[in-house]
C-alpha positions in Angstrom: -15.1 30.0 -4.0 -18.1 30.6 -6.1 -21.1 28.2 -6.4 -22.2 27.7 -10.1 -25.3 25.4 -11.3 -26.3 24.0 -14.5 -29.7 23.0 -15.2 -30.0 19.4 -14.5 -29.8 17.1 -17.3 -31.3 13.8 -17.9 -28.9 10.8 -19.2 -30.1 11.1 -22.8 -29.2 14.8 -22.6 -26.0 14.1 -21.2 -24.6 11.7 -24.0 -21.6 12.7 -25.5 -20.1 14.0 -22.4 -16.7 12.2 -21.2 -17.3 12.6 -17.4 -21.0 12.7 -16.5 -21.8 14.2 -13.2 -23.0 12.1 -10.3 -26.6 11.8 -9.8 -28.6 13.6 -7.2 -31.9 12.5 -5.6 -34.9 13.7 -7.1 -35.9 14.4 -3.7 -33.0 16.8 -3.2 -33.8 18.4 -6.5 -37.2 19.2 -5.6 -35.9 20.6 -2.3 -33.3 22.9 -3.9 -34.9 23.9 -6.9 -38.7 23.4 -6.3 -39.3 22.6 -9.9 -39.3 20.1 -12.4 -36.7 20.6 -15.2 -38.9 20.8 -18.5 -36.0 19.4 -20.5 -36.1 15.9 -18.6 -38.7 13.3 -18.6 -37.4 10.8 -16.0 -37.3 11.9 -12.3 -34.3 9.6 -11.4 -31.8 11.0 -13.9 -31.4 14.5 -12.5 -27.8 16.0 -12.4 -26.1 19.0 -11.3 -22.6 20.3 -12.3 -20.9 22.0 -9.5 -18.1 24.1 -10.3 -16.5 24.2 -6.9 -17.2 22.9 -3.4 -20.4 24.5 -1.9 -19.9 26.7 1.1 -23.2 27.6 1.9 -26.8 26.7 1.1 -27.4 28.6 -2.4 -30.4 30.8 -2.2 -32.5 30.7 -5.2 -35.8 32.7 -6.2 -38.6 30.6 -4.7 -40.9 29.7 -7.8 -44.7 29.2 -7.3 -45.4 25.7 -7.1 -49.0 24.7 -8.2 -50.9 22.2 -9.9 -49.3 19.0 -11.3 -45.7 20.4 -10.4 -46.6 20.3 -6.6 -48.6 16.9 -7.0 -45.7 15.5 -8.6 -43.5 16.3 -5.8 -45.7 15.0 -3.0 -46.4 11.8 -5.1 -42.6 11.3 -5.3 -42.0 11.7 -1.7 -45.1 9.4 -0.9 -43.8 6.7 -3.0 -40.0 6.7 -2.6 -39.3 7.5 1.2 -39.0 4.4 3.1 -39.0 6.1 6.4 -38.9 9.8 7.6 -35.6 9.2 8.6 -34.3 9.8 5.1 -35.5 13.5 5.4 -32.8 14.0 8.2 -29.9 12.5 6.1 -27.2 14.9 5.0 -26.0 15.0 1.5 -22.3 15.3 0.8 -22.4 18.9 1.1 -23.9 18.5 4.5 -27.6 19.4 4.0 -30.6 17.5 4.4 -33.9 17.9 2.1 -35.6 20.1 4.7 -32.7 22.4 5.0 -32.6 23.0 1.4 -36.3 23.4 1.0 -36.2 25.8 4.0 -33.2 27.9 3.1 -34.9 28.2 -0.5 -38.2 29.3 1.0 -40.1 26.5 -0.6 -43.2 26.7 1.6 -45.2 24.1 -0.1 -42.3 21.3 0.1 -41.5 22.4 3.6 -45.2 21.8 4.5 -45.5 18.6 2.8 -42.2 17.4 4.5 -43.4 18.4 7.9 -46.9 16.5 7.3 -45.0 13.4 6.4 -42.6 13.5 9.5 -45.4 14.2 12.0 -47.3 11.1 10.5 -44.2 9.0 11.1 -43.6 10.5 14.6 -40.0 12.0 13.4 -40.8 15.6 13.9 -37.8 15.8 16.4 -35.2 14.1 14.5 -35.8 15.9 11.4 -36.5 19.4 12.9 -33.4 19.3 15.1 -31.1 18.0 12.6 -28.0 20.2 12.1 -26.2 20.8 8.9 -22.5 21.2 8.5 -22.6 24.4 10.0 -24.8 23.7 12.9 -28.1 25.3 11.3 -31.4 23.6 12.0 -34.0 24.0 9.3 -35.2 26.8 11.2 -32.0 28.6 11.2 -31.9 27.9 7.3 -35.2 29.4 7.1 -34.1 32.6 9.1 -31.6 33.2 6.2 -34.1 33.4 3.4 -36.4 35.3 5.7 -39.8 33.9 4.5 -42.3 34.6 7.2 -44.6 31.5 6.2 -41.8 29.1 6.2 -40.4 30.3 9.5 -43.7 30.2 11.1 -44.3 26.8 9.8 -41.3 25.2 11.2 -41.6 27.1 14.5 -45.1 25.8 15.2 -43.9 22.2 14.4 -40.9 22.5 16.7 -40.5 25.6 18.6 -37.5 24.2 20.5 -35.3 24.5 17.5 -35.4 28.5 18.3 -33.4 27.9 21.2 -30.4 26.0 19.5 -27.3 27.7 18.3 -25.1 26.7 15.0 -21.5 25.8 15.4 -20.5 29.5 15.3 -22.8 30.1 18.4 -25.6 31.9 16.4 -29.0 31.9 17.4 -31.8 32.4 14.9 -31.7 36.1 15.7 -28.3 36.6 14.7 -29.0 35.0 11.3 -31.8 37.3 10.9 -29.6 40.3 11.5 -26.7 38.8 9.9 -28.6 38.4 6.7 -30.7 41.8 6.9 -34.1 40.1 7.7 -35.7 42.4 9.6 -39.3 41.4 9.3 -38.3 37.7 10.0 -36.5 39.3 13.2 -39.6 41.1 14.4 -42.0 38.1 13.7 -40.1 35.7 15.8 -39.6 38.3 18.4 -43.0 39.9 18.5 -45.2 36.8 17.7 -43.5 33.6 18.6 -40.8 33.7 21.2 -42.7 34.9 24.1 -40.9 35.1 27.5 -37.8 33.3 26.2 -37.0 36.2 23.9 -34.9 38.0 26.6 -32.5 35.4 27.0 -31.9 35.1 23.1 -31.6 39.0 22.9 -28.6 38.8 25.2 -26.9 35.6 23.7 -23.5 36.3 22.2 -22.2 34.6 19.3 -18.5 33.1 18.9 -17.3 36.6 18.9 -19.3 37.7 22.0 -21.7 39.7 19.6 -25.3 40.1 20.5 -27.9 40.9 17.9 -27.8 44.7 18.9 -23.8 44.7 18.5 -24.4 43.2 15.0 -27.1 45.3 14.1 -25.0 48.5 15.2 -21.9 47.2 13.3 -23.9 46.8 10.2 -25.7 50.0 10.4 -29.2 48.5 10.4 -30.6 51.4 12.1 -34.2 50.5 11.6 -33.3 47.1 13.4 -31.4 49.0 16.1 -34.1 51.5 16.9 -36.7 48.3 17.1 -34.2 46.6 19.7 -33.6 49.4 21.8 -37.3 49.9 22.4 -38.0 46.3 23.6 
């Protein structure tokens, strides 16, 4: 199935439509799109139009959040979230705000969310929350491959790197499957330490290690790197 989105519109923009789409939380909008829709003024009236059920987290080009846009996002989170527990809640498609922000490589939003949960002693709950595929936010970040986001999530809760998805995929499996060679090297060379040996030999649900996957996908640079470890 395909995934299609339409620029979110406010209630006034949607007048005349017979069946307006249900609202989505502005927090989830920020996590997913990382920007404010220039055509709408009220943050609590954003909507999306989804043509078919979402099968995976949509990966969007990460915009640069600066100045009033980033401040707007921070203020919304600060004023509207009652507890850090809300950041671990999954939407109807099976993703939390932190999953969406991580998958879409929105560094500033991920950083602010993690600061919020640390202040509220909810790092484990939020960072270890799994989406509908069994991915933590760190797994989602490996799909997009943004080193800064991966580093931030790992530093805040490194144990997430030892988790596997419902398909028995490690963070390293996802890096190889999504051709994120630099992200793979970053975790192995700089973050995983002594635990890397165990992860290198873990098989997914089909029994494939990351070397098997890299070889099957003809990722010669990754294969050469792995055999030298």
